[in-house]
SERO-4910 file (N, C-alpha, C, O; in steps of 0.05 Angstrom, whole numbers):
BEGIN
 pado doro    nc1    nc2    nc3   cac1   cac2   cac3    cc1    cc2    cc3    oc1    oc2    oc3
  Met    A     17    -23      3      0      1      4     14     24     -3     35     19      7
  Ala    A     17     51    -16     25     70    -13     25     85      9      6     84     24
  Asp    A     45    102     16     42    122     43     31    142     34     33    150     11
  Ile    A     14    156     55     -1    174     64     25    195     76     46    186     88
  Thr    A     20    227     71     32    240     93     14    244    120     -8    234    120
  Thr    A     23    257    141     14    247    169    -13    282    161    -34    283    174
  Leu    A     -4    307    136    -25    325    130    -47    319    115    -68    332    116
  Asp    A    -43    298     98    -57    282     84    -84    276     97   -106    285     92
  Ser    A    -71    251    125    -87    236    148   -103    251    158   -127    246    159
  Leu    A    -92    275    168   -107    295    180   -133    304    167   -155    307    178
  Leu    A   -126    308    140   -146    323    122   -170    310    120   -193    318    119
  Glu    A   -157    277    120   -177    259    106   -194    252    126   -215    241    119
  Met    A   -186    257    157   -204    245    183   -226    271    188   -245    270    204
  Gly    A   -219    296    171   -239    319    174   -234    338    190   -251    352    199
  Phe    A   -204    340    197   -192    365    212   -192    387    189   -188    383    165
  Glu    A   -200    415    204   -194    438    182   -163    435    175   -150    423    191
  Arg    A   -150    445    153   -127    453    149   -114    464    166    -94    454    176
  Asn    A   -124    488    173   -104    510    187    -96    490    213    -73    489    220
  Arg    A   -117    475    226   -110    462    245    -88    435    241    -73    427    259
  Ala    A    -90    425    214    -79    404    213    -39    407    207    -19    394    213
  Glu    A    -47    433    190    -20    448    191     -9    454    213     14    448    210
  Lys    A    -12    461    231     -6    477    256      1    444    269     24    440    275
  Ala    A    -16    426    274    -13    400    289     20    389    279     40    387    294
  Val    A     17    384    253     51    376    233     67    402    242     78    395    263
  Ala    A     70    419    238     95    443    246     96    436    270    117    424    270
  His    A     89    434    290     93    435    316     99    417    330    105    420    354
  Thr    A     97    391    317    107    362    323    127    354    311    136    333    319
  Gly    A    139    366    291    169    366    270    153    340    252    170    328    239
  Asn    A    132    333    248    120    320    226    132    291    234    141    276    216
  Gln    A    133    283    260    138    261    270    120    239    274    128    219    286
  Gly    A     94    240    262     76    216    251     43    230    262     37    249    277
  Ile    A     30    214    251     -2    210    261     -6    218    283    -18    239    285
  Glu    A      2    203    307     -5    198    335      5    225    351     -8    234    370
  Arg    A     31    239    338     40    260    353     22    286    347     11    300    364
  Ala    A     21    288    323      0    304    317    -32    306    325    -47    326    324
  Met    A    -39    278    335    -69    283    338    -67    294    376    -83    310    387
  Asp    A    -49    282    385    -44    291    416    -42    314    413    -54    323    433
  Trp    A    -31    337    397    -21    357    408    -53    370    393    -63    387    407
  Leu    A    -64    365    374    -97    373    364   -103    378    392   -104    400    404
  Met    A   -107    353    401   -131    352    426   -122    361    460   -131    360    483
  Glu    A    -99    372    449    -87    386    481    -96    414    471   -107    428    488
  His    A    -92    425    445    -96    456    443   -127    462    423   -132    485    414
  Glu    A   -141    443    419   -163    454    408   -184    473    425   -208    475    420
  Asn    A   -175    483    440   -187    501    457   -175    523    453   -188    545    456
  Asp    A   -149    522    445   -139    549    442   -141    576    423   -143    572    399
  Pro    A   -142    603    433   -163    623    421   -151    621    394   -169    625    378
  Asp    A   -126    617    379   -118    619    357   -115    597    337   -102    602    317
  Ile    A   -126    571    340   -127    552    339   -133    545    301   -127    529    283
  Asp    A   -150    570    303   -160    569    272   -150    582    254   -156    580    230
  Glu    A   -127    603    270   -119    624    246    -97    606    235    -82    589    245
  Pro    A   -103    623    199    -75    606    181    -49    608    195    -41    627    208
  Tyr    A    -35    581    190    -13    576    193     10    592    174      4    589    150
  Val    A     28    603    177     48    613    162     70    596    167     79    597    190
  Ala    A     85    577    145     94    563    147    126    580    132    127    594    111
  Pro    A    151    572    151    173    576    142    181    578    106    172    565     87
  Val    A    198    599    107    212    593     73    225    564     75    238    549     89
  Gly    A    213    568     52    228    538     40    221    505     55    235    485     50
  Asn    A    200    505     71    188    492     82    164    488     78    149    507     83
  Val    A    145    450     65    125    455     53    114    428     77    124    406     78
  Leu    A     94    436     93     81    415    107     74    391     94     64    390     72
  Gly    A     81    372    108     70    344    101     81    335     77     68    317     67
  Gly    A    101    342     64    115    335     46    144    334     34    157    322     50
  Ile    A    157    341     16    182    344     15    191    368      6    177    382     -9
  Asp    A    215    376     13    225    400      5    223    396    -27    235    380    -41
  Gln    A    207    416    -36    212    414    -71    221    437    -90    216    440   -114
  Ser    A    239    457    -69    248    481    -81    263    471   -100    271    448    -97
  Pro    A    270    486   -124    285    483   -143    314    482   -141    323    496   -123
  Ser    A    328    471   -154    356    470   -137    375    473   -170    358    463   -185
  Asn    A    393    478   -185    412    474   -199    427    441   -197    446    437   -182
  Pro    A    415    423   -213    436    401   -207    460    399   -220    465    413   -240
  Pro    A    476    383   -209    503    380   -231    506    370   -259    497    349   -267
  Gln    A    522    391   -273    514    375   -305    528    340   -299    541    335   -279
  Pro    A    522    325   -317    523    294   -320    555    301   -332    561    321   -346
  Thr    A    575    277   -321    598    278   -338    598    252   -356    577    239   -357
  Ala    A    621    245   -369    614    226   -392    610    200   -374    587    192   -378
  Ala    A    620    188   -360    621    170   -338    590    159   -331    580    137   -335
  Asp    A    575    190   -318    551    185   -315    526    178   -335    504    169   -330
  Thr    A    541    187   -363    517    181   -385    512    155   -391    493    150   -405
  Ala    A    531    129   -380    529    105   -386    512     97   -370    506     73   -376
  Glu    A    499    106   -350    482     97   -322    457    113   -325    441    114   -306
  Gly    A    454    126   -346    436    149   -341    401    134   -354    381    149   -353
  Leu    A    401    114   -362    385     91   -366    369     83   -345    345     83   -341
  Gly    A    400     70   -322    393     55   -297    386     80   -278    388     73   -254
  Asp    A    382     99   -281    378    117   -259    347    121   -269    326    124   -256
  Asn    A    349    122   -288    314    137   -295    293    116   -285    272    120   -273
  Val    A    307     85   -297    286     64   -287    289     61   -250    276     43   -241
  Val    A    299     70   -238    303     67   -205    281     95   -204    258     93   -194
  Gln    A    289    112   -214    268    136   -201    238    127   -210    220    130   -193
  Glu    A    232    120   -230    207    109   -243    196     91   -221    173     90   -214
  Ala    A    222     74   -208    209     52   -190    201     70   -165    179     68   -155
  Asn    A    222     86   -154    213     98   -126    189    119   -124    183    133   -104
  Thr    A    176    118   -152    161    149   -152    128    134   -136    116    114   -143
  Lys    A    122    153   -117     98    152   -103     74    143   -127     71    158   -146
  Gln    A     60    123   -125     32    117   -135     11    128   -113     14    127    -88
  Pro    A     -8    137   -127    -34    150   -114    -47    120   -102    -49     98   -115
  Met    A    -54    126    -79    -73    109    -59    -95    108    -71   -102    127    -85
  Thr    A   -111     84    -69   -140     79    -77   -151     85    -59   -142     95    -38
  Glu    A   -189     78    -69   -202     88    -47   -204     60    -30   -209     62     -6
  Glu    A   -201     45    -36   -200     23     -8   -177     32     13   -181     41     35
  Glu    A   -154     29      0   -139     47     23   -144     65     36   -146     63     60
  Lys    A   -146     88     21   -157    113     39   -179    101     55   -174    105     79
  Arg    A   -201     89     54   -218     83     68   -204     66     97   -208     70    121
  Glu    A   -185     47     84   -170     32    107   -158     50    127   -163     47    151
  Gln    A   -138     73    114   -123     89    126   -144    104    147   -139    105    171
  Val    A   -167    113    136   -182    129    153   -195    120    181   -200    130    203
  Lys    A   -199     98    167   -210     69    195   -187     74    212   -189     88    233
  Arg    A   -169     66    206   -144     62    223   -141     90    246   -141     90    270
  Leu    A   -139    113    225   -134    137    244   -158    145    259   -157    162    277
  Glu    A   -181    131    252   -209    142    268   -207    123    303   -214    130    325
  Glu    A   -195     96    294   -194     80    319   -172     95    335   -176     99    359
  Leu    A   -153    101    326   -132    116    333   -141    140    350   -130    144    372
  Met    A   -158    155    341   -166    179    355   -189    166    373   -188    172    397
  Arg    A   -205    153    367   -216    143    391   -205    139    414   -211    154    432
  Val    A   -184    117    417   -173    110    436   -159    138    451   -158    140    476
  Lys    A   -150    156    434   -132    178    450   -150    194    458   -143    210    476
  Gln    A   -183    194    447   -199    213    468   -216    198    494   -233    208    508
  Glu    A   -208    174    493   -213    151    512   -189    157    532   -191    163    555
  Glu    A   -172    156    522   -149    165    551   -147    194    558   -136    202    578
  Arg    A   -157    207    540   -159    238    549   -178    243    571   -172    255    591
  Arg    A   -210    229    567   -228    236    583   -225    220    607   -238    223    628
  Glu    A   -205    200    601   -202    183    632   -179    202    655   -179    201    680
  Arg    A   -163    217    638   -136    232    650   -159    260    655   -151    276    672
  Glu    A   -178    264    645   -195    293    656   -210    277    682   -209    291    703
  Arg    A   -225    251    684   -239    245    705   -215    240    727   -221    246    750
  Ala    A   -197    232    724   -171    233    746   -169    256    753   -167    263    776
  Glu    A   -171    275    732   -159    306    748   -176    313    764   -170    325    784
  Glu    A   -204    305    754   -231    325    767   -232    311    794   -237    326    813
  Val    A   -229    282    799   -230    276    820   -215    279    849   -222    277    872
  Asp    A   -182    288    833   -163    298    850   -174    325    861   -172    331    885
  Arg    A   -187    340    840   -194    369    845   -213    368    864   -212    386    881
  Glu    A   -233    347    867   -258    343    888   -243    339    902   -243    359    917
  Lys    A   -221    318    913   -209    315    941   -197    334    951   -196    334    976
  Gln    A   -184    354    936   -169    381    946   -186    397    958   -183    405    981
  Arg    A   -207    405    939   -236    418    954   -248    411    986   -253    424   1006
  Arg    A   -250    385    979   -265    368   1005   -239    369   1028   -247    365   1051
  Lys    A   -213    372   1027   -199    373   1051   -190    405   1052   -179    414   1073
  His    A   -193    419   1034   -192    454   1037   -222    455   1052   -217    470   1071
  Gly    A   -245    450   1053   -269    447   1068   -259    443   1089   -257    461   1106
  Gln    A   -251    415   1094   -254    405   1122   -230    420   1138   -230    422   1163
  Glu    A   -209    433   1121   -194    451   1147   -205    476   1155   -203    485   1178
  Leu    A   -218    489   1132   -230    507   1145   -259    506   1164   -266    525   1178
  Leu    A   -270    486   1163   -293    480   1187   -271    471   1206   -281    480   1227
  His    A   -252    461   1213   -242    463   1227   -221    480   1245   -216    474   1268
  Val    A   -214    494   1234   -210    524   1242   -222    543   1249   -212    559   1264
  Lys    A   -251    544   1240   -277    547   1246   -290    540   1276   -303    557   1290
  Gln    A   -286    519   1282   -293    498   1306   -278    508   1326   -288    513   1348
  Lys    A   -246    511   1318   -223    520   1338   -237    552   1347   -241    559   1370
  Leu    A   -241    562   1331   -242    595   1337   -265    596   1358   -264    608   1380
  Gln    A   -284    585   1350   -316    579   1369   -303    576   1387   -302    594   1404
  Asp    A   -284    548   1393   -285    534   1425   -276    564   1438   -289    577   1454
  Glu    A   -252    573   1426   -237    593   1437   -254    619   1452   -250    635   1470
  Glu    A   -272    616   1435   -292    646   1444   -316    635   1469   -330    650   1483
  Met    A   -315    606   1467   -342    603   1490   -323    594   1513   -332    586   1535
  Lys    A   -293    594   1507   -273    591   1530   -274    612   1543   -284    612   1565
  Lys    A   -263    638   1530   -270    670   1538   -292    678   1548   -292    697   1564
  Leu    A   -313    669   1541   -337    680   1550   -339    663   1573   -338    679   1591
  Ala    A   -341    639   1583   -344    621   1604   -323    638   1625   -332    648   1646
  Glu    A   -301    641   1620   -280    649   1640   -293    682   1649   -291    690   1672
  Leu    A   -303    694   1631   -311    721   1630   -338    716   1653   -339    733   1671
  Arg    A   -356    699   1653   -377    694   1664   -371    687   1697   -379    700   1716
  Gln    A   -355    663   1696   -344    662   1725   -326    684   1742   -321    681   1766
  Arg    A   -322    696   1733   -302    717   1741   -327    740   1748   -327    752   1769
  Glu    A   -343    743   1731   -363    760   1742   -385    749   1765   -399    764   1778
  Lys    A   -385    720   1769   -396    711   1785   -375    709   1809   -387    705   1830
  Met    A   -354    710   1812   -329    711   1830   -338    739   1843   -347    741   1866
  Glu    A   -336    756   1828   -339    783   1845   -359    791   1847   -361    812   1860
  Asp    A   -384    780   1835   -411    788   1857   -413    770   1887   -423    780   1907
  Lys    A   -402    743   1885   -402    737   1912   -383    749   1932   -390    748   1956
  Met    A   -359    760   1923   -346    768   1937   -358    796   1956   -353    802   1979
  Ala    A   -373    811   1937   -382    842   1936   -411    826   1962   -418    838   1983
  Lys    A   -417    811   1958   -442    797   1983   -427    791   2002   -435    793   2025
  Gln    A   -401    781   1997   -385    772   2022   -380    796   2037   -387    799   2061
  Arg    A   -366    814   2024   -368    840   2041   -389    855   2055   -384    869   2074
  Val    A   -412    852   2044   -440    866   2048   -439    844   2079   -442    857   2100
  Arg    A   -436    817   2083   -451    799   2102   -431    808   2127   -439    814   2149
  Asp    A   -395    807   2118   -384    823   2136   -391    844   2157   -393    841   2181
  Lys    A   -393    866   2140   -401    893   2147   -429    880   2167   -422    877   2190
  Ile    A   -452    874   2162   -474    869   2173   -465    850   2199   -472    856   2222
  Ala    A   -446    825   2194   -437    820   2219   -419    832   2242   -420    823   2265
  Arg    A   -398    857   2232   -392    870   2256   -409    889   2265   -404    902   2285
  Asp    A   -430    890   2253   -449    915   2262   -462    907   2285   -468    922   2303
  Arg    A   -468    877   2283   -480    859   2293   -461    857   2326   -468    860   2350
  Glu    A   -442    853   2318   -422    843   2335   -421    872   2360   -423    872   2384
  Glu    A   -417    894   2341   -416    921   2361   -442    927   2380   -444    934   2404
  Arg    A   -462    923   2357   -482    925   2378   -498    905   2406   -513    911   2424
  Ala    A   -486    878   2397   -490    864   2421   -467    877   2442   -474    885   2464
  Lys    A   -438    878   2431   -420    898   2458   -440    914   2472   -447    913   2495
  Lys    A   -445    924   2459   -466    952   2472   -485    951   2480   -493    971   2492
  Phe    A   -506    926   2476   -524    918   2494   -516    900   2519   -528    894   2540
  Gly    A   -492    893   2509   -484    877   2535   -476    895   2561   -481    888   2584
  Gly    A   -463    918   2555   -453    934   2571   -483    949   2586   -485    958   2609
  Gly    A   -500    948   2569   -519    968   2574   -536    953   2603   -545    964   2624
  Gly    A   -536    925   2593   -551    900   2600   -540    904   2637   -556    910   2656
  Ser    A   -516    900   2640   -501    897   2665   -508    930   2676   -522    934   2697
  Ser    A   -500    947   2664   -496    976   2685   -534    973   2696   -543    977   2719
  Ser    A   -545    966   2680   -579    969   2693   -585    946   2716   -602    947   2733
  Thr    A   -567    927   2712   -575    910   2733   -565    917   2760   -575    910   2781
  Ala    A   -543    931   2757   -525    944   2774   -539    962   2784   -536    962   2809
  Leu    A   -554    980   2777   -562   1009   2785   -599    993   2793   -617   1007   2802
  Ser    A   -602    966   2789   -638    960   2798   -628    956   2832   -606    945   2838
  Pro    A   -649    969   2853   -649    964   2872   -646    935   2892   -659    917   2882
  Pro    A   -638    931   2908   -639    902   2917   -659    890   2926   -666    907   2942
  Pro    A   -673    874   2927   -697    856   2933   -707    862   2963   -727    850   2971
  Gly    A   -697    876   2979   -709    876   2998   -704    900   3002   -703    900   3027
  Glu    A   -700    923   2995   -715    950   2988   -736    955   2980   -743    942   2960
  Pro    A   -753    975   2992   -781    976   2985   -777    992   2957   -759   1008   2955
  Thr    A   -793    988   2935   -794   1007   2913   -804   1040   2908   -825   1052   2910
  Pro    A   -782   1047   2903   -797   1081   2904   -817   1095   2895   -814   1098   2871
  Pro    A   -838   1106   2903   -865   1112   2888   -859   1120   2862   -840   1135   2857
  Ser    A   -877   1109   2844   -885   1119   2818   -884   1145   2810   -902   1158   2820
  Pro    A   -863   1165   2789   -867   1187   2786   -881   1195   2777   -874   1216   2767
  Thr    A   -906   1189   2772   -926   1194   2747   -944   1215   2771   -953   1237   2765
  Ser    A   -948   1202   2799   -963   1228   2809   -947   1244   2816   -959   1262   2829
  Gln    A   -920   1250   2814   -907   1273   2827   -891   1291   2808   -868   1282   2804
  Gly    A   -895   1306   2799   -877   1330   2783   -885   1328   2752   -903   1313   2744
  Pro    A   -873   1339   2739   -879   1340   2705   -871   1309   2687   -857   1291   2695
  Pro    A   -882   1312   2670   -875   1282   2652   -853   1282   2649   -841   1304   2652
  Pro    A   -836   1256   2640   -811   1248   2638   -808   1263   2614   -829   1267   2602
  Ala    A   -790   1270   2606   -782   1282   2570   -781   1257   2558   -781   1236   2570
  Lys    A   -781   1258   2529   -778   1245   2509   -755   1222   2507   -736   1233   2518
  Lys    A   -750   1207   2502   -726   1197   2508   -717   1186   2473   -730   1179   2454
  Asp    A   -689   1190   2479   -676   1196   2452   -667   1161   2441   -650   1149   2454
  Tyr    A   -676   1153   2425   -663   1123   2417   -643   1127   2392   -646   1139   2371
  Asp    A   -623   1113   2403   -597   1104   2394   -601   1082   2373   -581   1080   2359
  Glu    A   -625   1062   2368   -620   1047   2359   -652   1033   2350   -670   1039   2365
  Cys    A   -660   1016   2325   -688   1019   2326   -685    987   2312   -666    977   2301
  Arg    A   -718    973   2317   -722    941   2317   -734    942   2285   -757    951   2284
  Ile    A   -724    934   2263   -744    929   2235   -749    903   2235   -735    884   2242
  Gln    A   -781    904   2221   -786    877   2217   -800    881   2190   -818    897   2185
  Val    A   -789    864   2174   -791    868   2142   -804    845   2129   -793    823   2125
  Arg    A   -827    851   2124   -844    829   2107   -841    825   2084   -851    842   2069
  Met    A   -825    800   2070   -823    794   2051   -849    788   2028   -871    792   2036
  Leu    A   -845    778   1999   -862    779   1985   -884    751   1989   -906    747   1979
  Asp    A   -867    734   2009   -877    707   2003   -899    711   2030   -919    697   2030
  Gly    A   -894    727   2050   -911    729   2070   -893    717   2096   -902    710   2118
  Ser    A   -862    714   2086   -845    712   2108   -839    738   2117   -844    760   2106
  Ala    A   -823    733   2148   -810    762   2162   -786    753   2170   -780    731   2179
  Ile    A   -770    780   2163   -747    783   2184   -741    803   2194   -746    824   2183
  Thr    A   -728    803   2219   -723    827   2238   -696    833   2238   -682    813   2235
  Ala    A   -686    853   2241   -661    855   2261   -660    887   2266   -676    904   2258
  Val    A   -639    889   2279   -630    923   2301   -621    938   2286   -601    928   2275
  Phe    A   -627    962   2279   -600    980   2268   -604   1003   2283   -622   1010   2298
  Lys    A   -579   1014   2274   -571   1047   2292   -591   1068   2276   -594   1068   2251
  Ala    A   -602   1083   2293   -624   1102   2285   -615   1123   2268   -630   1139   2259
  Gln    A   -587   1123   2264   -572   1150   2248   -566   1122   2225   -560   1133   2203
  Glu    A   -566   1103   2223   -559   1089   2192   -589   1092   2172   -613   1092   2178
  Pro    A   -572   1095   2148   -604   1103   2125   -611   1076   2131   -604   1058   2146
  Leu    A   -638   1084   2105   -658   1061   2099   -639   1044   2077   -644   1020   2076
  Ala    A   -623   1052   2065   -609   1032   2046   -599   1013   2055   -594    993   2041
  Ala    A   -592   1013   2085   -576    993   2101   -596    969   2102   -592    945   2096
  Val    A   -619    981   2111   -651    958   2112   -646    941   2085   -644    916   2086
  Arg    A   -646    959   2057   -655    946   2038   -627    925   2031   -633    904   2021
  Val    A   -599    930   2037   -577    913   2036   -582    892   2048   -574    871   2039
  Tyr    A   -598    893   2079   -601    866   2091   -613    848   2080   -609    824   2082
  Val    A   -637    866   2062   -657    844   2058   -649    831   2029   -657    810   2018
  Gln    A   -636    847   2023   -621    836   1991   -603    809   2002   -604    790   1988
  Val    A   -589    807   2026   -566    784   2028   -580    765   2052   -571    743   2057
  Asn    A   -599    773   2063   -613    755   2081   -647    749   2075   -660    735   2091
  Gly    A   -661    762   2048   -684    753   2048   -681    724   2026   -662    709   2018
  Asn    A   -709    727   2022   -712    700   1994   -725    719   1970   -748    717   1961
  Ala    A   -707    735   1962   -721    753   1936   -707    736   1920   -689    721   1928
  Pro    A   -715    736   1895   -697    723   1869   -682    735   1866   -690    758   1867
  Glu    A   -653    734   1862   -630    748   1854   -637    767   1834   -655    760   1819
  Gly    A   -631    783   1831   -621    808   1808   -657    816   1810   -664    830   1790
  Gln    A   -678    810   1828   -705    827   1827   -698    857   1838   -679    863   1853
  Asp    A   -716    874   1826   -709    899   1839   -734    907   1851   -755    905   1839
  Phe    A   -731    917   1878   -755    923   1893   -753    946   1908   -735    961   1901
  Thr    A   -767    954   1929   -774    974   1949   -778    967   1971   -777    943   1976
  Leu    A   -784    986   1992   -793    987   2011   -810   1007   2021   -804   1030   2019
  Met    A   -839    997   2035   -855   1016   2038   -869   1009   2065   -870    986   2073
  Ser    A   -882   1035   2082   -894   1029   2106   -925   1018   2105   -943   1030   2093
  Pro    A   -926   1002   2115   -967    999   2115   -979   1021   2125   -992   1034   2109
  Tyr    A   -977   1028   2143   -994   1049   2157   -979   1072   2182   -970   1069   2205
  Pro    A   -980   1092   2167   -998   1101   2140   -974   1089   2117   -950   1086   2117
  Arg    A   -994   1086   2103   -981   1086   2073   -962   1102   2064   -964   1127   2066
  Gln    A   -938   1087   2051   -919   1102   2047   -895   1091   2027   -879   1075   2037
  Val    A   -894   1095   2012   -868   1084   1991   -845   1098   1992   -846   1123   1989
  Tyr    A   -827   1089   1995   -803   1101   2002   -788   1106   1972   -792   1091   1953
  Thr    A   -772   1127   1970   -757   1130   1941   -731   1130   1949   -723   1131   1972
  Glu    A   -713   1128   1922   -690   1129   1923   -673   1150   1937   -649   1149   1945
  Leu    A   -695   1171   1938   -682   1197   1959   -687   1189   1991   -674   1198   2011
  Asp    A   -704   1176   1991   -716   1167   2017   -686   1148   2030   -674   1149   2051
  Met    A   -682   1133   2009   -653   1105   2013   -636   1123   2025   -623   1110   2042
  Glu    A   -630   1148   2025   -607   1163   2040   -609   1173   2063   -588   1180   2075
  Lys    A   -631   1177   2074   -641   1187   2093   -634   1164   2120   -635   1139   2117
  Pro    A   -626   1177   2147   -628   1157   2165   -656   1158   2178   -671   1178   2177
  Leu    A   -663   1123   2194   -686   1120   2197   -696   1131   2219   -720   1131   2224
  Ser    A   -674   1145   2239   -694   1163   2261   -707   1191   2244   -729   1201   2250
  Glu    A   -690   1202   2221   -711   1216   2208   -743   1206   2190   -763   1220   2187
  Leu    A   -740   1191   2184   -763   1179   2172   -785   1167   2192   -806   1156   2185
  Gly    A   -776   1170   2220   -797   1163   2237   -799   1133   2240   -821   1124   2244
  Leu    A   -778   1117   2239   -778   1089   2241   -767   1076   2271   -767   1052   2278
  Val    A   -759   1096   2285   -740   1093   2311   -770   1097   2332   -787   1114   2330
  Pro    A   -768   1080   2348   -752   1054   2357   -760   1027   2342   -744   1011   2333
  Ser    A   -787   1026   2342   -786   1001   2316   -813   1010   2298   -831   1026   2301
  Ala    A   -804    990   2276   -828    997   2254   -826    978   2233   -805    970   2224
  Val    A   -854    969   2224   -854    944   2204   -853    960   2179   -865    981   2175
  Leu    A   -831    946   2159   -836    953   2133   -845    926   2113   -843    903   2121
  Val    A   -853    932   2095   -864    910   2071   -849    912   2048   -848    936   2040
  Val    A   -834    894   2031   -822    892   2014   -849    898   1988   -871    889   1984
  Ala    A   -834    915   1976   -854    914   1942   -843    920   1922   -828    940   1922
  Lys    A   -848    903   1898   -844    900   1869   -839    932   1862   -851    949   1876
  Lys    A   -822    940   1842   -820    963   1832   -838    961   1798   -839    981   1784
***
């Protein structure tokens, strides 16, 4: 069967001439397989269909046919002229028959099908690799995001724990102050009780007559302490003794610490009879000025 050039084979298979010429030129006319590989790799190039300009003196797909000056035959070559003509005629390429062309095209189409299948397999493998990389990147991002969230939650928990501890310490300071005040009052009451006992008349002596029948009425006694009973929202009551000059705010703090009101609930104090709701300004006034000495009953009221 006569030979067919790479360019002719590509044209027979239906490739455009511009593409076929570029494939042959860029592969150095090294065979149909190399040319087909180049076409499949560069089929998406923007200039793939532009005409190809071959270098001077180069004809794609054939043999250089530029004219040359053959040497003049000598006398010795004249005798071999006839034999040389016979050899040249024997080596002249004969055109391919239609059957040979069909076989050549069929073989090349099968080769192209194999190459295309290999290319599809390669693209599928590359797609799988890209998907793996995408999933790996997504997992890394998710891990970083989860780590940031964990750190944020940890900081928030530490902040809440610190605030809770500070609140607990503040309440403890209030309790300590109330305890010190109680101790001072207990010491004072203990001294007063002993002095009153010492001044009381012995049991054998007669009791002096009541002063109610003699002279003017006694002057009003000045109290330096008062006894406050506070009724809570649930009906229970707590009682404590305060100094007459302490502000009403001290009573409210005592209720906050020792009462059973829900933590964080805002409340105020009121006097049931005569009815009076104490304001924030009243909280700074001493108990003696508010008329709560020597004893009084207050009621917890919601704001």
